[in-house]
C-alpha positions as CSV (number, residue, x, y, z in Angstrom):
1,M,6.9,-2.0,33.7
2,N,7.1,1.5,35.3
3,T,4.2,3.7,36.2
4,G,5.0,6.3,33.5
5,S,4.5,3.8,30.7
6,D,1.9,1.4,29.4
7,G,4.6,-1.0,28.1
8,R,3.7,-0.7,24.5
9,D,6.7,1.4,23.5
10,E,9.3,-1.3,24.5
11,A,9.9,-4.0,22.1
12,P,10.1,-7.5,23.6
13,A,13.5,-9.1,23.5
14,A,13.8,-11.9,20.9
15,P,15.7,-15.0,22.2
16,D,18.8,-16.0,20.2
17,G,18.0,-13.9,17.1
18,A,14.5,-15.1,16.6
19,A,13.5,-11.7,15.2
20,A,15.9,-12.0,12.4
21,E,14.5,-15.5,11.7
22,A,11.0,-14.2,11.7
23,G,11.7,-11.6,9.1
24,E,11.5,-8.6,11.4
25,G,15.2,-7.7,11.1
26,E,14.7,-4.8,8.8
27,D,12.5,-3.0,11.3
28,R,13.9,-2.9,14.8
29,R,11.4,-0.6,16.4
30,G,8.9,-2.2,18.6
31,L,5.2,-2.3,17.9
32,G,2.8,0.1,19.6
33,S,2.1,3.8,20.0
34,R,4.5,6.4,18.7
35,A,2.8,9.2,20.6
36,P,4.9,11.4,22.8
37,E,5.6,10.2,26.3
38,F,3.5,13.0,28.0
39,I,0.5,11.8,26.0
40,R,1.0,8.2,26.7
41,S,1.3,8.7,30.4
42,R,-2.2,10.2,30.7
43,R,-5.0,7.7,29.8
44,V,-7.7,10.2,28.7
45,L,-5.2,12.2,26.6
46,H,-3.8,9.1,25.0
47,V,-7.3,7.7,24.1
48,S,-8.1,11.1,22.7
49,W,-4.9,11.0,20.6
50,Q,-5.7,7.6,19.3
51,V,-9.3,8.7,18.3
52,G,-7.8,11.7,16.5
53,V,-5.2,9.5,14.6
54,F,-8.0,7.0,13.7
55,V,-10.3,9.8,12.3
56,V,-7.4,11.5,10.3
57,G,-6.3,8.0,9.0
58,L,-9.9,7.1,8.1
59,A,-10.4,10.3,6.2
60,V,-7.1,9.8,4.2
61,V,-8.1,6.1,3.5
62,A,-11.6,7.2,2.4
63,A,-10.1,9.8,0.1
64,G,-7.8,7.2,-1.4
65,I,-10.8,4.8,-2.0
66,V,-12.6,7.7,-3.7
67,M,-9.5,8.2,-5.9
68,L,-9.4,4.5,-7.0
69,P,-12.0,5.0,-9.8
70,L,-11.3,8.8,-10.2
71,P,-8.1,10.4,-11.3
72,G,-5.5,10.5,-8.5
73,P,-3.1,8.4,-6.7
74,G,-5.6,6.2,-4.9
75,W,-3.3,3.4,-3.7
76,V,-0.6,5.8,-2.5
77,V,-3.2,7.8,-0.5
78,I,-4.6,4.5,1.0
79,F,-1.2,3.5,2.1
80,G,-0.6,6.9,3.4
81,G,-3.6,6.6,5.5
82,M,-2.4,3.2,6.7
83,A,0.9,4.8,7.6
84,I,-1.0,7.4,9.7
85,W,-2.8,4.6,11.6
86,A,0.6,2.7,12.0
87,T,1.8,5.6,14.2
88,E,-0.7,4.4,16.8
89,F,-2.1,1.0,16.1
90,V,-0.3,-2.4,16.1
91,W,-2.6,-3.9,13.5
92,A,-1.8,-1.2,11.0
93,Q,1.9,-1.6,11.7
94,L,1.6,-5.3,11.0
95,V,-0.4,-4.7,7.7
96,L,2.3,-2.2,6.5
97,R,5.1,-4.7,7.3
98,W,3.3,-7.5,5.4
99,T,2.6,-5.1,2.4
100,K,6.2,-3.9,2.3
101,R,7.4,-7.5,2.3
102,K,5.0,-8.5,-0.5
103,V,5.9,-5.5,-2.6
104,T,9.6,-6.3,-2.2
105,E,9.0,-9.9,-3.2
106,A,7.0,-8.8,-6.2
107,A,9.7,-6.4,-7.3
108,Q,12.3,-9.2,-7.0
109,R,10.2,-11.5,-9.0
110,A,9.7,-8.9,-11.7
111,L,13.5,-8.6,-12.1
112,D,13.8,-12.3,-12.8
113,P,14.9,-12.7,-16.4
114,K,12.3,-15.4,-17.2
115,V,9.5,-13.3,-15.8
116,R,10.7,-10.1,-17.7
117,R,10.9,-12.1,-21.0
118,R,7.3,-13.4,-20.5
119,N,6.0,-10.0,-19.6
120,I,7.7,-8.5,-22.7
121,I,6.3,-11.3,-25.0
122,L,2.8,-10.8,-23.6
123,T,3.0,-7.1,-24.1
124,V,4.2,-7.4,-27.7
125,I,1.4,-9.9,-28.4
126,G,-1.1,-7.5,-26.9
127,L,0.2,-4.5,-28.9
128,V,0.1,-6.6,-32.2
129,I,-3.6,-7.6,-31.5
130,I,-4.5,-3.9,-30.7
131,A,-2.6,-2.8,-33.9
132,A,-4.6,-5.4,-35.9
133,L,-7.9,-4.3,-34.5
134,V,-7.1,-0.6,-35.2
135,G,-6.1,-1.7,-38.8
136,V,-9.3,-3.4,-39.3
137,Y,-11.3,-0.4,-38.1
138,L,-9.4,2.0,-40.2
139,S,-9.8,-0.2,-43.3
140,K,-13.6,-0.5,-42.8
141,F,-14.5,3.1,-41.6
142,G,-11.5,5.3,-42.1
143,L,-10.7,8.1,-39.7
144,V,-14.3,8.5,-38.6
145,M,-15.0,8.5,-34.8
146,P,-17.1,5.6,-33.6
147,W,-20.0,7.8,-32.5
148,N,-20.2,9.4,-35.9
149,I,-20.5,6.1,-37.9
150,R,-23.8,5.6,-39.6
151,D,-24.8,2.3,-41.1
152,Q,-22.1,1.7,-43.8
C-alpha cells in the first residue's frame, strides 16, 4: 500500500477465478470510495466528503420514503439514494449488488411460461370478480355514487 492511498480503491485479486464463481463477474470494479484521489489522500477532506455523501444520500432516501404513500416514484428515488451512498460506502455497494441480482432473478422468473400463464389466469380471475361486483352494484343502485346512496 502506498502512502497516497488508503487501499480501498484497489480490488483484491481473486484466486483462480473465484470472483466469477462468487457471482461478482458482472461488476469488476473494486469496492470502496469513488472519491477523487486528491480527496482520498487527505483524511479530513475524505471524512468531510463521506459526511456530505451520507447527508445527500439520506435526504434522497428520506424523500423516497415520503413518496411511497404519496404520488411519486418512491422506490426509484430510494434506490437513487442508495446509489449515491454506493459511491462512497461498501455496505451500500453490497446492498445494490444484491438488489440488482434479485431483480434480475425475478425478471427471469417472470418470463418463465408457467409463471406467466399463472399470472395471466390470476389476473383474469381477479378482473372477473371485480366485474361481477360492479355488476351487482349497478343492478342494485344504478349509476349513483356510493356517498350519495340513501337507504334504498
